[in-house]
VOPAGU-2260 file (C-alpha; in pm, 1 decimal, decimal comma):
REM VOPAGU-2260
SITE   aa  ch    i         X         Y         Z
SITE  MET   A    0       0,0       0,0       0,0
SITE  ALA   A    1     287,1     238,4      79,7
SITE  LEU   A    2     422,7     187,2    -273,2
SITE  THR   A    3      82,6     282,3    -414,2
SITE  VAL   A    4      25,4     610,2    -228,1
SITE  GLY   A    5     383,8     705,6    -142,9
SITE  CYS   A    6     360,3     680,3     237,1
SITE  ASP   A    7     256,5     449,6     520,0
SITE  PHE   A    8     -89,4     494,8     668,1
SITE  LYS   A    9    -341,7     299,7     871,5
SITE  TYR   A   10    -617,6     127,9     679,7
SITE  GLU   A   11    -885,0    -132,3     736,5
SITE  ILE   A   12   -1018,0    -391,0     492,0
SITE  VAL   A   13   -1392,4    -357,7     538,2
SITE  ALA   A   14   -1500,0    -659,2     336,1
SITE  MET   A   15   -1386,1    -914,1      82,5
SITE  ALA   A   16   -1603,5   -1117,6    -150,9
SITE  LYS   A   17   -1572,7   -1342,6    -452,5
SITE  TRP   A   18   -1647,3   -1193,3    -791,2
SITE  THR   A   19   -1998,5   -1277,6    -911,4
SITE  ALA   A   20   -2082,9   -1288,9   -1281,3
SITE  GLY   A   21   -2356,0   -1044,9   -1380,0
SITE  MET   A   22   -2301,9    -823,4   -1077,2
SITE  THR   A   23   -2254,4    -447,4   -1116,1
SITE  LEU   A   24   -2183,1    -176,2    -859,4
SITE  VAL   A   25   -2118,2     198,5    -868,7
SITE  ALA   A   26   -1970,9     386,5    -573,7
SITE  GLU   A   27   -2199,4     637,0    -403,2
SITE  LYS   A   28   -1920,4     895,5    -405,8
SITE  PHE   A   29   -1625,6     934,8    -640,5
SITE  GLN   A   30   -1453,3    1193,8    -421,8
SITE  MET   A   31   -1404,3    1263,8     -54,5
SITE  GLY   A   32   -1167,2    1550,2      13,1
SITE  ARG   A   33    -833,9    1469,5    -147,6
SITE  ILE   A   34    -930,1    1107,9    -221,1
SITE  PHE   A   35   -1071,8    1012,3    -562,7
SITE  LEU   A   36   -1202,6     680,3    -686,2
SITE  VAL   A   37   -1111,5     592,1   -1044,8
SITE  GLY   A   38   -1166,0     284,5   -1259,4
SITE  ASP   A   39   -1254,6     -45,3   -1093,1
SITE  ALA   A   40   -1245,9     121,1    -751,0
SITE  ALA   A   41   -1538,4     339,0    -862,1
SITE  HIS   A   42   -1743,4      88,1   -1061,1
SITE  LEU   A   43   -1770,1    -287,7   -1092,3
SITE  PHE   A   44   -1873,6    -427,1   -1431,0
SITE  THR   A   45   -1994,4    -756,1   -1560,7
SITE  PRO   A   46   -1777,5    -832,7   -1867,6
SITE  THR   A   47   -2063,0    -827,2   -2119,6
SITE  GLY   A   48   -2002,2    -546,3   -2364,7
SITE  GLY   A   49   -1640,2    -498,3   -2256,2
SITE  LEU   A   50   -1713,5    -156,9   -2104,1
SITE  GLY   A   51   -1513,7    -174,7   -1781,9
SITE  TYR   A   52   -1173,1     -88,2   -1926,8
SITE  ASN   A   53   -1298,6     192,2   -2151,5
SITE  THR   A   54   -1497,6     348,6   -1869,0
SITE  SER   A   55   -1191,6     331,1   -1643,3
SITE  ILE   A   56    -965,5     501,0   -1897,3
SITE  GLU   A   57   -1220,2     780,0   -1945,7
SITE  ASP   A   58   -1226,3     830,8   -1566,8
SITE  ALA   A   59    -850,4     877,2   -1562,6
SITE  VAL   A   60    -851,4    1118,2   -1857,3
SITE  ASN   A   61   -1132,7    1325,0   -1703,8
SITE  LEU   A   62    -970,1    1351,3   -1362,5
SITE  GLY   A   63    -617,5    1383,2   -1498,1
SITE  TRP   A   64    -654,8    1714,7   -1677,8
SITE  LYS   A   65    -852,8    1860,6   -1388,1
SITE  LEU   A   66    -585,6    1764,4   -1134,8
SITE  ALA   A   67    -323,1    1918,0   -1362,3
SITE  ALA   A   68    -530,3    2236,0   -1392,4
SITE  VAL   A   69    -564,8    2275,0   -1015,7
SITE  CYS   A   70    -201,2    2186,8    -946,8
SITE  ASN   A   71     -87,4    2440,9   -1207,5
SITE  GLY   A   72    -306,2    2713,2   -1061,3
SITE  TRP   A   73    -556,7    2779,0   -1340,0
SITE  GLY   A   74    -828,2    2535,5   -1234,0
SITE  GLY   A   75   -1074,6    2637,7    -963,5
SITE  ALA   A   76   -1150,1    2428,3    -656,4
SITE  ASP   A   77   -1486,8    2316,2    -794,6
SITE  LEU   A   78   -1322,1    2179,3   -1107,6
SITE  LEU   A   79   -1228,3    1865,1    -915,9
SITE  ALA   A   80   -1586,4    1829,6    -792,6
SITE  SER   A   81   -1700,7    1817,5   -1155,6
SITE  TYR   A   82   -1519,5    1483,9   -1191,7
SITE  GLU   A   83   -1796,6    1310,8    -997,1
SITE  ASP   A   84   -2064,2    1526,4   -1164,3
SITE  GLU   A   85   -1949,0    1405,2   -1504,2
SITE  ARG   A   86   -1824,2    1053,1   -1450,5
SITE  ARG   A   87   -2066,1     897,2   -1200,5
SITE  PRO   A   88   -2368,5     930,9   -1435,5
SITE  ILE   A   89   -2160,8     763,3   -1708,2
SITE  ALA   A   90   -2067,5     480,4   -1471,6
SITE  LEU   A   91   -2435,2     426,3   -1389,6
SITE  ARG   A   92   -2524,3     437,5   -1759,6
SITE  ASN   A   93   -2252,6     195,7   -1866,0
SITE  THR   A   94   -2298,4     -57,2   -1583,6
SITE  ARG   A   95   -2674,1     -53,8   -1643,9
SITE  PHE   A   96   -2617,1    -135,2   -2009,9
SITE  ALA   A   97   -2365,3    -409,9   -1931,0
SITE  ARG   A   98   -2604,2    -561,0   -1677,6
SITE  SER   A   99   -2887,9    -562,1   -1931,8
SITE  LEU   A  100   -2666,3    -760,9   -2167,2
SITE  ALA   A  101   -2580,0   -1009,6   -1893,6
SITE  ASP   A  102   -2946,2   -1047,4   -1804,6
SITE  ASN   A  103   -3033,5   -1100,3   -2169,6
SITE  ILE   A  104   -2785,9   -1383,4   -2223,7
SITE  GLY   A  105   -2849,1   -1531,4   -1879,2
SITE  ALA   A  106   -3223,8   -1549,4   -1931,8
SITE  MET   A  107   -3199,3   -1759,1   -2246,7
SITE  GLU   A  108   -3355,4   -2099,8   -2186,5
SITE  ILE   A  109   -3167,8   -2406,5   -2305,2
SITE  SER   A  110   -3406,0   -2686,9   -2394,5
SITE  PRO   A  111   -3298,7   -3044,1   -2311,2
SITE  GLU   A  112   -3392,8   -3132,3   -2671,3
SITE  LEU   A  113   -3133,2   -2889,7   -2811,4
SITE  GLU   A  114   -2885,8   -3160,0   -2917,5
SITE  GLU   A  115   -3134,0   -3416,6   -3036,4
SITE  ASN   A  116   -3122,3   -3520,2   -3401,7
SITE  THR   A  117   -3492,0   -3453,7   -3454,7
SITE  GLU   A  118   -3709,1   -3198,2   -3627,1
SITE  GLU   A  119   -3784,1   -3042,3   -3289,5
SITE  GLY   A  120   -3413,3   -3032,3   -3204,3
SITE  ARG   A  121   -3333,8   -2853,8   -3532,1
SITE  ARG   A  122   -3612,3   -2603,0   -3468,9
SITE  ILE   A  123   -3482,8   -2528,8   -3119,7
SITE  ARG   A  124   -3126,1   -2486,3   -3248,5
SITE  ASP   A  125   -3242,8   -2245,8   -3519,8
SITE  GLU   A  126   -3437,0   -2036,8   -3267,7
SITE  LEU   A  127   -3145,6   -2028,8   -3024,2
SITE  GLY   A  128   -2909,2   -1932,6   -3305,4
SITE  GLU   A  129   -3127,0   -1634,7   -3395,7
SITE  LYS   A  130   -3138,9   -1525,4   -3031,3
SITE  LEU   A  131   -2761,4   -1553,9   -2994,0
SITE  LEU   A  132   -2704,7   -1360,9   -3316,5
SITE  HIS   A  133   -2932,5   -1084,2   -3192,8
SITE  HIS   A  134   -2751,1   -1077,6   -2860,3
SITE  ALA   A  135   -2409,6   -1057,6   -3028,6
SITE  THR   A  136   -2536,5    -768,0   -3239,1
SITE  ILE   A  137   -2659,0    -562,4   -2944,6
SITE  GLU   A  138   -2351,7    -647,9   -2736,0
SITE  PHE   A  139   -2084,5    -550,5   -2986,3
SITE  ASN   A  140   -2261,3    -290,1   -3202,3
SITE  THR   A  141   -2218,4     -23,3   -2935,3
SITE  GLN   A  142   -2083,1     289,5   -3103,1
SITE  GLY   A  143   -2327,2     501,7   -2908,0
SITE  ILE   A  144   -2229,0     374,6   -2564,7
SITE  GLN   A  145   -1859,1     406,8   -2651,0
SITE  LEU   A  146   -1844,1     733,1   -2845,1
SITE  GLY   A  147   -2164,4     901,6   -2728,6
SITE  VAL   A  148   -2041,5     989,5   -2379,3
SITE  GLN   A  149   -2175,9    1334,9   -2297,7
SITE  TYR   A  150   -2143,0    1581,8   -2010,3
SITE  CYS   A  151   -2411,1    1821,2   -2129,1
SITE  GLN   A  152   -2543,3    1882,8   -1775,1
SITE  SER   A  153   -2199,6    1944,0   -1625,3
SITE  PRO   A  154   -2146,9    2266,6   -1427,0
SITE  VAL   A  155   -1826,6    2331,6   -1624,3
SITE  ILE   A  156   -1990,8    2302,7   -1967,1
SITE  GLU   A  157   -2152,3    2604,7   -2134,1
SITE  ILE   A  158   -2427,8    2440,4   -2335,1
SITE  GLY   A  159   -2635,4    2755,3   -2391,7
SITE  ASP   A  160   -2962,8    2686,7   -2571,7
SITE  ALA   A  161   -2846,4    2360,4   -2727,9
SITE  LYS   A  162   -3024,9    2035,4   -2647,6
SITE  PRO   A  163   -2833,8    1718,9   -2555,2
SITE  PRO   A  164   -2845,8    1454,5   -2828,5
SITE  ILE   A  165   -3039,9    1131,5   -2782,0
SITE  ASP   A  166   -2831,5     876,3   -2592,8
SITE  ASP   A  167   -2865,1     557,8   -2796,9
SITE  PRO   A  168   -2619,1     279,4   -2702,1
SITE  HIS   A  169   -2619,6     138,0   -3055,6
SITE  LYS   A  170   -2611,9     454,9   -3261,4
SITE  TYR   A  171   -2353,9     733,7   -3263,2
SITE  ILE   A  172   -2421,4    1054,9   -3452,0
SITE  PRO   A  173   -2116,8    1286,8   -3436,5
SITE  THR   A  174   -2206,9    1622,6   -3284,2
SITE  ALA   A  175   -2018,8    1914,4   -3135,8
SITE  THR   A  176   -2297,1    1996,9   -2890,7
SITE  PRO   A  177   -2120,7    2125,7   -2577,0
SITE  GLY   A  178   -2055,5    1835,5   -2343,7
SITE  CYS   A  179   -2015,9    1583,4   -2626,7
SITE  ARG   A  180   -1698,3    1433,0   -2766,2
SITE  ALA   A  181   -1545,1    1647,0   -3040,6
SITE  PRO   A  182   -1626,0    1476,8   -3374,0
SITE  HIS   A  183   -1356,9    1308,5   -3579,0
SITE  PHE   A  184   -1270,8    1451,1   -3921,2
SITE  TRP   A  185   -1000,9    1361,8   -4174,9
SITE  LEU   A  186    -820,4    1679,7   -4284,1
SITE  ASP   A  187    -623,2    1491,1   -4548,5
SITE  ASP   A  188    -497,5    1138,6   -4614,9
SITE  VAL   A  189    -285,3    1122,9   -4299,0
SITE  ARG   A  190    -407,7    1390,1   -4055,5
SITE  THR   A  191    -722,9    1402,5   -3847,6
SITE  ILE   A  192    -851,8    1709,1   -3669,9
SITE  PHE   A  193    -740,3    1551,3   -3341,5
SITE  ASP   A  194    -378,4    1568,2   -3459,7
SITE  GLU   A  195    -407,9    1946,8   -3463,0
SITE  PHE   A  196    -559,6    1990,0   -3116,2
SITE  GLY   A  197    -334,9    2123,1   -2842,8
SITE  PRO   A  198    -254,8    1922,6   -2526,4
SITE  ASP   A  199    -482,2    2148,6   -2320,1
SITE  PHE   A  200    -765,8    2370,6   -2444,9
SITE  THR   A  201    -806,2    2430,2   -2818,1
SITE  LEU   A  202   -1009,7    2714,6   -2967,1
SITE  LEU   A  203   -1129,4    2619,4   -3313,7
SITE  GLN   A  204   -1172,2    2918,3   -3542,7
SITE  LEU   A  205   -1380,6    2782,3   -3830,5
SITE  ASN   A  206   -1462,3    3122,6   -3977,6
SITE  PRO   A  207   -1150,5    3330,8   -4047,3
SITE  ASN   A  208   -1356,0    3649,1   -4021,6
SITE  LYS   A  209   -1428,0    3591,3   -3652,6
SITE  GLU   A  210   -1183,9    3765,4   -3419,6
SITE  ILE   A  211   -1046,7    3546,4   -3140,4
SITE  ASN   A  212    -767,2    3757,2   -2993,6
SITE  SER   A  213    -970,7    3875,6   -2696,1
SITE  ILE   A  214   -1042,4    3524,9   -2567,8
SITE  VAL   A  215    -687,6    3409,3   -2642,1
SITE  ASP   A  216    -546,7    3710,1   -2456,1
SITE  GLU   A  217    -789,0    3658,7   -2167,2
SITE  ALA   A  218    -688,5    3294,5   -2135,9
SITE  GLN   A  219    -323,4    3392,5   -2132,6
SITE  SER   A  220    -384,1    3651,3   -1860,2
SITE  MET   A  221    -559,1    3384,4   -1650,1
SITE  GLY   A  222    -281,1    3131,9   -1707,2
SITE  ILE   A  223    -510,3    2895,0   -1898,3
SITE  PRO   A  224    -318,1    2702,8   -2167,5
SITE  LEU   A  225    -511,3    2747,2   -2490,5
SITE  LYS   A  226    -414,4    2681,5   -2850,9
SITE  PRO   A  227    -590,2    2885,6   -3120,7
SITE  LEU   A  228    -651,1    2670,2   -3427,0
SITE  GLN   A  229    -783,2    2813,9   -3752,6
SITE  ILE   A  230    -924,6    2559,7   -3997,6
SITE  GLU   A  231   -1082,1    2669,6   -4324,2
SITE  ASN   A  232   -1278,2    2363,5   -4424,8
SITE  GLU   A  233   -1647,7    2361,7   -4508,2
SITE  GLY   A  234   -1682,8    2002,0   -4394,2
SITE  VAL   A  235   -1542,2    2079,0   -4050,0
SITE  ARG   A  236   -1760,1    2388,8   -4017,7
SITE  GLU   A  237   -2071,3    2191,2   -4107,4
SITE  LEU   A  238   -1983,7    1906,6   -3871,4
SITE  TYR   A  239   -1902,9    2131,3   -3573,9
SITE  GLY   A  240   -2201,4    2356,4   -3632,3
SITE  ALA   A  241   -2048,1    2689,9   -3525,8
SITE  ASP   A  242   -1777,8    2939,1   -3616,2
SITE  LEU   A  243   -1603,3    2909,9   -3278,8
SITE  VAL   A  244   -1565,6    2589,9   -3076,9
SITE  LEU   A  245   -1374,8    2550,6   -2751,8
SITE  ILE   A  246   -1235,2    2199,2   -2694,6
SITE  ARG   A  247   -1128,3    2071,5   -2351,9
SITE  PRO   A  248    -809,4    1870,9   -2287,3
SITE  ASP   A  249   -1018,5    1550,1   -2284,4
SITE  HIS   A  250   -1154,7    1639,9   -2631,5
SITE  HIS   A  251   -1505,5    1716,0   -2509,5
SITE  VAL   A  252   -1662,1    2039,5   -2633,0
SITE  ALA   A  253   -1680,6    2305,6   -2361,1
SITE  TRP   A  254   -1856,1    2577,5   -2563,6
SITE  ARG   A  255   -1945,2    2674,7   -2917,7
SITE  SER   A  256   -2104,8    2975,5   -3082,2
SITE  ASP   A  257   -2116,9    3183,3   -3397,2
SITE  ASP   A  258   -2067,4    3491,1   -3183,9
SITE  PHE   A  259   -1780,8    3579,1   -2958,2
SITE  PRO   A  260   -1874,8    3588,4   -2587,0
SITE  LEU   A  261   -1943,1    3938,8   -2460,4
SITE  ASN   A  262   -1734,8    3858,2   -2153,5
SITE  PRO   A  263   -1461,6    3600,8   -2230,2
SITE  ARG   A  264   -1354,3    3590,1   -1865,3
SITE  LEU   A  265   -1698,4    3474,7   -1753,8
SITE  LEU   A  266   -1687,5    3190,3   -2005,4
SITE  LEU   A  267   -1335,4    3087,3   -1907,4
SITE  ASN   A  268   -1425,3    3108,0   -1538,9
SITE  LYS   A  269   -1718,5    2871,6   -1592,9
SITE  ILE   A  270   -1532,9    2602,2   -1784,0
SITE  THR   A  271   -1242,0    2605,3   -1534,7
SITE  ALA   A  272   -1464,8    2647,0   -1223,5
SITE  ASN   A  273   -1302,4    2974,0   -1124,8
SITE  VAL   A  274   -1613,4    3116,7    -958,1
């Protein structure tokens, strides 16, 4: 334990239990003071759907940039609290979906006549095959659950008048609605738009006629690392749906608009929790 946290401390093992297939759990709290739960410590998955690892990685990415922001002085105290605001609902969503898959496969009845070389046996095998094919389709055709993660209700997202997209586990429609994952786009044969994002915040300028110096200067004065990125591409502009789009370090959209904010500091304060 000392190797894990860097120092010796007293601890108590409250309980131990064997792993049970089909069981899912989500912690009631993801944060208490300076302690954060991430990955398997925060949520227990049944393997159906293979969502445990992806959900864990997204936890780490979400908390990682926020810890860096606070440690480097440009993230407000409530920025860390937004980790639970954003990630716990996703853990509940993903474990619920994984559990539904486990219940679906577990509830399939296996007839004792399944292996018989009879007309009834062939009929039962055909029916079971169709059920298993359907299950495999809903278990592994999960673009929506994987790519459709959204934080539209987060206190550090400026969604404005936009409406969150429909959350369909099997269907992913790329959208730059604030709170959603920034959509992928090939800029040429070898580069995607993600290759051009900065390591921290990125301000997409998709209309060269829109002035961005005031928000760039304001971010610099506040110590917020922000990369201005001008892209003149009609496809990108159509996909992202606005002239200006602010991308977070975890590649989720923090804000977008055709008009520059009247008070850039207020916007930057909101998305970094500097209230």
